[in-house]
Every structure is written in structure tokens, then in C-alpha cells.
N, C-alpha and C positions, 0 to 999 in steps of 0.2 A: 518597489521592492516586495511589497506583500499586499494582500487584500485588507483594506482598513476595516475597522469595526464600524458597523452602521446602526442607526437607531431603528426601533421597531417600525416607524412610520416612513423611513427612508428607503428608496429603491436603490439597490446596489449598481455599481458601474463595473462592467467587465472589461478586460483588456480587449484590444482590437485583434491580437493574435496570442495564440498560447501553445505551449508544448506540454503535454501530459505524459508522465512516465509512470510505469508500474515497476515495483521492486523485482529484481531479477532472481529467478530460481536457479539453484545450482544445477551444473550439468550432469549430476550423477543420479538423477531421479526423475520419475514422472511427477505430475503434479497431484498433491493430495488436496483434500477439501479446503484446507486452510490457505493454500495459495490462492485459490479461486474465490472462496467465500470471504476470506479475510482481508483481501486487497483488490485483486483484479476486477471483480465486478463493480466495487465502488469506483475505481478508476475509469472503467468503461462507461458506467452511468453518467459520470461527469463529463467524460469526453463526448459522448452522444449529445448530452445536454448542450455543451458549449458549441457543437457543430450547429445545432438548431438555433442556438441564441446569438452567435456572432458570425455564422456561415462556415460551412464545412471546409472551405478553402483557407480558412484561417486557423485551423486546428491541426496539430500533428500529434499523434499518439503513438508512442514508441516504448519498447521494452525488448527483453532478450534473455537468452540463456547465459548464465555466469559460468563460463567454461572452465576457468582456471580454479586454483585453490586446492587445499589439502582434502576437502570432502571428495572431489572428483578423483584425485590421485589415490586416495586410500581405497575407494570403492573399485577402481580399476585394478589396483593391486591384488585385492581379494579375488576378483574375476579371473586375473591372469593365473593365480594359484590354482583355481578351479578348472583351468583349461581353456579359457577365452583366448583366441588367436588373432584378434584384431588389435589395431592401434588405439591409443587413448583418444585420438581424434575421431576414429570411427565410433567409439563408445559414446563420446559426448554428443556426436551428430545424431545418433540413434535416439538419445533422450531428448535432444532439441526437437527432432521431428515429432516425437510423442507429445511434448509440451505443446507444440504448435497446433497439433491435431485437437488436443483437449480444449485449448482456448477457442478454437473455432467452433467446437460444439456448444460451448457456452456463450457464443455470440460476442466474444471479446473483440471489439472492432479495431485492432491495432493497424496503424498504417505501415509499421515496420516492426517485425519481430526478428531481431537479429541473434547473433551469437558472437561473444567476444573473441572467439578463436577461429571463426569460420567464415568464408565467403567475403562479400563486400563489407559486412559489418566488421569482421575481424581485421580487414585491411585498414579501414578507417580508424579502428580502435588502436592499432599499433601506431598509426600516424599520430593520432591525438594524444596518446600516452607519451610519446617522445616529446611532442611540443609542450605538454604540461610540465614534464620534468625539466626540460631545458629552460623554460621561463622561470620556474621557481628557483633553479640553481643560479641563473644569471642575476636574479633579484636578490640573492642572498638568504633565501628562506630555507635552504636545506643544509643539513650538517651530517658528516660522516661519523658515525659513532661505532665503537667497538664495544658490542653488547653481548651478553651470554646468550647462547643458543643451545638447545637440547641436542645431546649427542648419545646415540645408542652404542656403547662400547662393545657389546656383544656382537652387533652386526656391523659395526664400523660405518655408520651412516648418521648424517644430521637428520633431525626430526623437525617437521613443521606443522604448524596448525593442529589438526585433529589427530596426528600421529602420537600426541602426548595428552594424557588425561589426568586430571587431578581435582583438587577443590579450589574454587575461586577464592582469592585472599581479600576481596573487597568486603568490608564490614557490612553485615546485614544481608548479604547476597543470598538468595534462595535458589540459585540456578542447580540444575541437576548435575552439571559438570563443568569443570574448567578445562580449557585446552591451553596450548603453549602460551598464548599471550592475550586471550580473550576467553570469556565464559559463554555459556549458552544463552545468557541474557544480555550480551554485548558489553559487559564491563571490560575495560582495557587495563592492562598491567604489564610489567616487565616480566619476562620468563622466570627470572630469579625468585619472583614472589609467589609463583604457583605452589599450592600446598600439596604434598604427597604425590609428586608427578611420577607417572609410570608410562613407559614406551608401549604402545599398542602393538608394535611389531615383534618385541621380544618378551614383553610382560616384565621386564626388569626396570629398575629405577635408573633413568638416564643421568649422565653428567652434564655440566654446563661448560661450554668452550666458547671463548670470545670470538666473534665473527663481525666483520665490518659490514655495515649496511647504511643506506641513505635514510634519513628521517627528516620529516617536516617538523619545524619547530612549533608545534601546536601550543605548547605551554606559554609561548610569547604572546599568544592571541587572547589571553585571559581578559585584559581590559577592554579590547575591542568587542569581545563576545558579551561581556557584561553590559556594555553600552547598547549592543543589538537587542539583548533580552529585555532590557529595560524599555526600549522603544517598542518592541514587539508587544509586550505586556500592556503598555499604555494605549497603543494605537492600532493594533491589528486584531484579527479574529482567529489567530493561531490557537491551537487547543492548549488549555491550561496545563494538563498533565505533561505535555511536551516541554513547556517552559519550566515546569518544576523539575523534570529530569535534567534539563540542561543545567539549571541552577545548582544541582547537587554536584556537578562536576566542576564547577567554577569556584572551588574552595582551595585554599593553600594546602600543600602536601601535609599529611598527618598520619599518625599511627594510633590505633586503639590497643591498649594493653589491659586485658582482663585482670582485675585485682587478685583473682584466685592464683594466678600464675606468679605473683610477686610475693606470696606468702612464704616466709622463712627466709626471704632475701632482705638485704639492706636496699630497699627501693630507692631511697634518697641518693645513696652512693652510686647506685646504677644509673639513675636518670641524670645525675650530675655529669656523666660522661657524654651526654648528648650535646650537639651544637646548640647554639641559642634557640629557644622555643618558647611557645606559650602553652602552659600546662592547665588543663581543665580537670579538676579532680573534685567532683561533687559527690556528696555522701549517698545520694540515691542512685547514682550511676554504678554499674558493675565494672566499668572500665575507665582507665585514665586516658585521656585524650591529649596527645602532644602534637601541636601544630608548628610547622617549620616554614622558614621564609623561601626555601628552594628544594627542588628534588634531591640535590646533592646532600644537603643537610639531613633531609629524611633518611636517605640511604645510609649515611654514616651512623644515624641512630638505629636503624635496622640491623647493622653489623654488630653494634653493641648488644642488642637483644639476642641475636642469633648466637653470638659467641657465649652468652650467658645462659643459653638454652630457654629463653623465655618466649612464650607464644604470644603472637600479636596478629592484628589484621590491619590492612591499610585503609585509609580513607579515600573516597572518590576524589580524583583530582585529574588535571590535564597531564598527560605524559607525552614524550616525543612520539610522533605518529610515524610508524615505520612504512617506508615506501617500497623497499626492496627486500628480496630474499635470494636464496641459492637454489631454488628448485628449477629443473629443466623445463617443466610444463608451465609456462608463463609468458607474459609479454616482455620482450627484452627491454632492459633499461639502457639508455645511452651510455657509452663508455666515457667516463669523466674521472680525472685524477688517477688514472691507472686502474680503476675498478672495473673489471669487465666480467662478462658471463653472469651478471646479475639479471634477475627478472623481477617485475613488480609483484609485491604482495597483492593478493586478490582484492582486498578491501578497498584501498585507494584507487586502484584502476576501475573498480566497478562503480565508483562515484561519478566518474566522467564518461563511462560507457554510454549513457543516454545522449551525450553530446556526439559521440561517434556515430551512434545509430540515427540521430537526426541528420548528421552530414551524409551518411550513407543514403538515407531516404531522399534527401534533397538532390544529391547527385543522380539518383535513379530518375528524377524528374527534370534532369537537364539544368538545374540551378548552378550558379557560380560557386567558386570555392569558399567564398566568405558569406554566403547566404545565410548560414546558420546563425551568424551574429545577429541578424534581424530578429530571430526567434528567441534567442537566449539573452540578449543585452539590451535590446531596444526599450525606450521608456514606454512604448505603447504595447509591449509584449510581457508575458508572465509564463514562468515554468512552474507547473504544479507537479510535486513528487509524492506519490502515494507509497507508503512503507508500513512495516510493522513496527510496534513500539520497541522491540529489541534492537532496532537499528538506528534508534534516535542518536546515539553517540556519534555515528559515522555521518549521517545526513545533516543533522542539526547542529553539529559541533565541528567535526573535522572538516567537512565539505564547506561549511560557512566560512571557516578560517582560511582554507586553501583557496576558495574562489575569490575571497576578498584580496588575498595575497597576489593572485594572478593579475588582478587589475583590470581584466577584460571579461569578467564574468559576474553578473549579478546573483546573489544567493537566491536559490529557488524558494518557492513557497512549499513548505513541507506539510503533508497531511498524513499523520501517523494514526493508525488504528490500534486499539487495544487487541489483546489476545482473543482469537476465537477458539473456544475450548471444544473438545469432543466430550459430549455429555457435560460433565462439570470438572473435567481435569484437562490441563494443558496437554495437548497432543502434538507430537512432532515425529518425523520419520526416525528419529534417534531415541524416542522414548519408549517405555515399556507398553504404553497404550498406543497401538498402531492405528492411525487415522485412516478412514476409508480414502481410497483414491478418488479424485474428482470425477473421472470418467465413469467410475463404478456407480456414483450417485445417480446418474442419468438412466440407469436401468430401473430405478424405483420412482423417480420424480421427474417432472418436466423441467426444461430450462427456465421457463417463466416462473414457475413455483420456487425454484431454488434461488433465482436472481432476486425475486421479491422478498424472499425470506432472509437472504443474506443482508440486504440493505436495511431490513427492519430491526436488526439485532442490537443497534446502538452501540457499535464498537468505537464511536467517537468519544464515549464517555466511560465505558467499563468493558472489562472482559466478560464475555457472555458465552454460554454453552450452546453448541449446535447439537440438537437432540432428535435426529431422525428416528422415528419409532421403529422402522423396519430393522434396525440393528439391536433391538431389545427383544428378550423372550416375550412371548404373547402375554404372559401374566404381568408383565411390567410395563405394558405399553399404555400411553395416556390417549385420551380421545377428546378432541381431535388431535391428530398429528400436527405439531407446531409448524413443520415445514409446509404442510397442505393448507394450514389455516390462513396464512397471509396470502397464499396464491389464489385462495377462493375469491378474493376481491376481483381478480381478473377472470378466472375460469367460471365463476358463478355470476357474481353481481354485474360486472361491466359487460361480460359476454351476453348475459340476458338482456341487458339494456339495449345494446347494439342490435341484437337480433329482433327485439321488439319494434325498434324503429324501422328496420328494413321490412319486416313482415307487414307491419301496419301500412307503410307507405306503398308497398306492392299491392296490398289488398284494396286500399281505398283511393290511391292516387296513381296507380299504374306505374309505380317506380319513379315518379317525378317528385322532387322535393317541394314542400309546401311553401308558399310565399307568406310573408308577414315579418313583423318586428318582434325581436326577442323581449319577453316581458321584463320589466324593471327588476323584479325579484330574482329571476334566474340570472340576469346579466350581473347584478351585484354579488350574487353567490359565486359566480365564476371569477369575477374581479378579485374578490377577497381571497379565494383560494389560490389563484394564479400568483398574486403578490406574496403570499405566505410561502408558497412552493419555491419561488424565485429566491427569496431571502434564505431559505433553508439550503438550497443548492449552493448559493454563494458562500455559506458558512460550512459547506460539506456536512451538514447534519442530515444524513441520508435516512435515519430512522424517523426524523420529523417530516421528511418528504412523504414517507409512507403513511404517517398519521394523517397528514393533510389530504392525501389522495383517498384515504379510507372515509374520512369525514365528508369530503366533497361528494364522492360517488354515492354514498348511502343517502345523502340528502336529496340528490336528484333522483335516485331510485325510489325514495319515499314519496317524492312529488309525482312521479310517474304513476305509482300505485294509487295514490289518493285522488288525483285528477281523472285517472282512467275510470275509476269506480263512479265518480260524479258524472262524468260525461255519459257513461253507459246508462246510468240510472235515469238521466234526463233526455237521453238520446240527443245530446248537444253536439251537433256537427262542428260548430265554430270553436268549442272548447277542445274537441279532439284535434282540430287543426292547429290550434295554439300550443297544444301539448306536444305535437310533433315539431313544430318550429323550435320550441324551447328545448326539447330533448336532443334534436339534432345538433343544435348549437352546443349543448352541454357535452354530448359525445365527441364533437369535434375538438373541443377545449381539452377534454380528457385525453383524446389520442395524442395531442402534443405533450401533455404532462407524462403520459405512460411511455411515449416513444423511446426515451433513453433506458427504460427498465425492461420493457417487453416489446422490442423492436419488431419482431416477425408478425405478431398480431395486429400491431398498429399499422404496419405497412399493408396487411391484408385489408384492414378497414379502409385505408386510403384508395387502394386498388378497387374495391367494390364500390367505393363512391365515385369512381372515374375522375379522381383528381391527380394532379402532378405533384412533385415534391415541394412545390411552394407551400404546401399545407404545413410543413414543419418550420416555416419562417415565423419566429416569435414576434416579429413586428406586427403580425396580423392575428396573434392568438386570441384577442378579444373582439375581432372584427366579425360580422355576420357571414354567413355562407356566400352571400352575394359578392363579397370581396374576392372569392375564388371563382364563382360562377355568376357572371353578370346577368345572364338570362336562364333563370331557373326552369322555365317551361321547356327550354330546348336541350336541357341536360337530364339524362336518364341514368339512373343507378344500374349497376350490374345486378342481375337477378340472383338472390340468395335462396338456394335450395333449403328445404326443411332440415332442421338438425345440423346445420353446418356450424362449427365453432370457430371463433376468432382466436381464442385462447384455449389450448387443449390441455388435457391431463391424461396420464396413462390409463389403460383399460382396467387394471386391477383396482384402481380407486373407484370406478363406477360399480365394481362388484361389491365393495365395501359399503356403499351408500344404501 
């Protein structure tokens, strides 16, 4: 079910097969730096590592464009008002192609990048969506509820998702804005709870009209989810902040009533009208907390407060998870009990979209209809889902409950990253601080520099600022630019080490690798760092991967400098030969370790060594070069011209040096 926690001296065991998924960007935008740096690069590094570690035929990496939902609809509506004359499908397809192009530029090695509304991915997604709904319905996990939905009386239309803005009703929420039934931080609530709602279409306060929709009984999963979280906390390597966020939602329904709003009222008489509840009224607290046995009891208490004009906020809890809506642009919901013309709400269908994409990919390879089960449910397989922390409620709570209810799906292993900030402020395409587009960054930095920098930010632990100095005025820029700094490990240190090996071998050995055994010191150094690197990859601690690489390569570089000086000073031919044996071995090991992060430069290294792709097989990572080249004397390296770089940086950076 998950990767178990391991001891520092224990080697991890990886699954025999795995699916890796990247969170889906909405279909109304190109990719900004947060999509790529906050999630996709991490998912790609892990996918490339797993291909080397367990075999590329045993790894499927999928993602896609989230075509449906109110963000796409609202952006399309504004474009139409401005004169756009194409369909919403054309609009989404255009953004999908731009997203795909940007991911290619960043070397994101997806096996399948689909779109939930388009082509084969869309066809399989409709099929999967119907199957999920029917199975949940047949097993009794769905209920039809008549719940309030926002209605714009001035325009005579129902409002969905981001067509309504207000303030999140959840206690302590710091989100910039709340939408119809979720806020920008992913908190879920019923529409009637949104504070100060406004229609973005008319600018007026909308009314609430009861509408029937299908809901998954998520609140019934509370005991199952508590058991899962206890098990994950004790036995898995899941991130602590993820488990803490899940815990916050596994509380009974509650309301927080600020004491200042009860001044001048008979508080006891008011609260006596509540259904049975537990009251927590501590002197040091600014609010009274009332905890209820059910959502119905909490809602009756809310009605008492609203009738009395008393302000309150809701506590985090599980609420029914809406599956359907009434927007035209969506995946059709099967007609059941006379409910027709419904479409899926975008969030639930996006949870099983990776299954749809896996099925589409396998079908393109000629696999059978049920082949996807071997990848998603087999005991020897694992699904790893990379997401942003705002989406923990959906993937770590709603998905876990629904997949368990379906009975034929193992809950995936969730890997959430903290926020990647722009400078020191949270940036999103809907915020006042507009983040740079991902493609735009490539006009200033190389792909290797950006990939190396993004994994070093430590998003597994904390929200961290992305601070590219080219976006600051000259007088505010730091030196060195932090984006360039981590990349220097590749563009300067490792690049120089590889070139030194090639040029020395060409000069003294006519391009033929030297024979000899690797020294004990250099072998043990490699072994130590390989095992550390492997554990950090297993735990998805990518910043620790970068620390390990930095320490390893600098130690080898230091050894090269010291031994070279000694060999030159004493004109010691044997010492020079041993140094080349040791450093070629180290460069080979480093190539495997860097391969998931900077694939192009490492492939160039392999090409110049005249080796095939067996170089990337982790079973031989600590083997000598003779494991790949039985007869060193008969094997010649490609000739490396002067000043050829394996890891490149933009020209403007040379001008600054």
C-alpha cells in the first residue's frame, strides 16, 4: 500500500512495477514556473530514477490537462466576450499543446500526456468515469442530495466553482479567496457556508437554490481514514505535514463562535437551542467551540446562529463529496433514478483521470482491456502521485476513501510538495503577484540549472522562495544567483571533472581507458554516497539527493586536484594512471546519479564513452568499467574537442563571470 519506513542502515526495496503521476494543470492556462518547479520536475526525476532502478519497461509516467471545470469555462467566457470565435474544445486544446511543448523543453519524460476531454485520453476518461460512478452506486456509496447552489438572479443562471467568490468559512483559513464550495487552499465546505458571496458574472450577491446532485458519502469514511492514518504514521515514510493536514479533517463537525459576537446577548439561552453538543469554553480562547455528533446537528446549530445574526466559522471536518454538477462542459454522469443531463464535478473525475491515461497508454501499446489493473492494484506494483499541498484533501482523503470503497483500487502513495513561492510570496495565476511562465525562464537559465535548483529547494519540508535574480532590479540582486549556484555543480565542477578525464586519457593513452582496480578509498566513497542517494530517492527527499551529490562530487574533485599535484610534482606515471582509473569510475557512478536530474548531459557522457544504455542499470552502479567493457584495450572513447561542455549554461552567464 505504501513505502515502509526504513532504518538508516537498511537498503530500500522498490516495487517491481510502478505508475508515476503528476498533478494535472487546468486547461485554461499555459504552465507557470510553479507547475514545473513545484511538482513536474520532482515527478520526472523520480520517474527517471525508477526507470534506471527497476527497468524502463516497468515504469509508466502519466499526466494530462484537466480540461473541465469552472476555471476553463470562466476564462473561455471572457475570451468569447472579447471576440474569440472558436469552441471551448479548441481553446482547451490550444493550451494543452502549449503545456505539452513546455514540458518537453524541461525534459519531463511523460509516457503519456493526455487531456481529459480530448482524443484517446478523453475517450478512456469518459469510460472510466462511468465505470467508477456505476460501481460506487451499485455498492451503495452514493446518495442524491438536494443541496443549495448559487444562482445569479440578474442573469438567470446557476453559478459553479469560480463563478462565485467570497471568504472561506473554515476557522483559521488564510486563503486569498473562497469559491462556491472550496477555497484557494483546498478547504471544502457547503455553498451555504461561503462568507460574503459575489457572482463574478454580474457582481451581485447570488441567491441559493436547491439542486439535486450525486454525492459520495465521504463523512462515513472517518473511521477507515483514521485507521489508515495511524498505520501510515507508524509504518510508512509519508510526509508528516500531509498526515497532520489529514488529521485536521478527521474531526467531528464543529462551529467556532467568537465571544465578541455574543456580547450583549443571552449566550446560554442561545446555545441551549443547539442540538446535543460538547462545548469548549476556555478563558484563554477568543472563541467558544461547539462540537456535534453529525453534520445535520451542526447545520441546525448554524441556523440558530444565522437567525440570531451571530457570526461564526466552521471547523474542518469531512463533508459529502460532490460528484456531479449541472454544467454542460463536463464528463457525462450515467443516468440513474431519473437524474439526467448531469456532468461530473471536475475534482472527483480528475482523481481517476490518471487511470484513464494509464489505460489509454497501455491500449496504444496493444495491451488488453484489464492490463491497467496489473499496474494499479497488483501487490508488486505501486502508484506514486506527486501533488501540491493544496490538493491533499482531494488525493489523501477523498481519493483514499473512494478507492477503498470501489474495492478494486489500492490507495496510491501520495507525495505532496509544499508551496513554491515567487521570491517570498505565494504566487498563482489568480494572485496579484504574477509568476513567470515556465517557458519564459528558459530564456535566462538552462534546463539543467533549473531542474537542479528546483529539486534543491526542500519542498518536502517547507514552502520555499524561488528567487531568480534576473527578475529583480540590478541594485537588489544577490550574488551568486541562487538558480545558477546549484547548477554550477553540473556546469562547473562535474563538467570540468569529465573533461579532465577525457583530455588526460586522449593525451596520455590515445583515448583508451586505463586498466587497473579502483582504490579502496574511492570505492568506499562511491558506495557510501550511492546508498545515501538511494535512501533519499526512496523517501522522495530530493533536496537531500542534491546535498549528497554535492558532497560526493566535491570530494572526488578534491582528490583529483590533490593527487594530480602530487603526480606532477614527482612525475609519477603510475599515480597518474591510478588517478584516471579512480576518476573514470567516479564519473561513471556520478553519471548514473545525475542521469534522472540532467539527462541530456549524462547521455552525452555515455555517447562519448561509446557505451550502450546498459550504463544506466543500477545493478552495476558500483561495478568497474570492465563490467561494461570486457576488453579495455579494444575500446576507444570518442574524441572530445577542446572546450566542449557536457552541461551547458547560457552565453550571458559567461559574460557575468
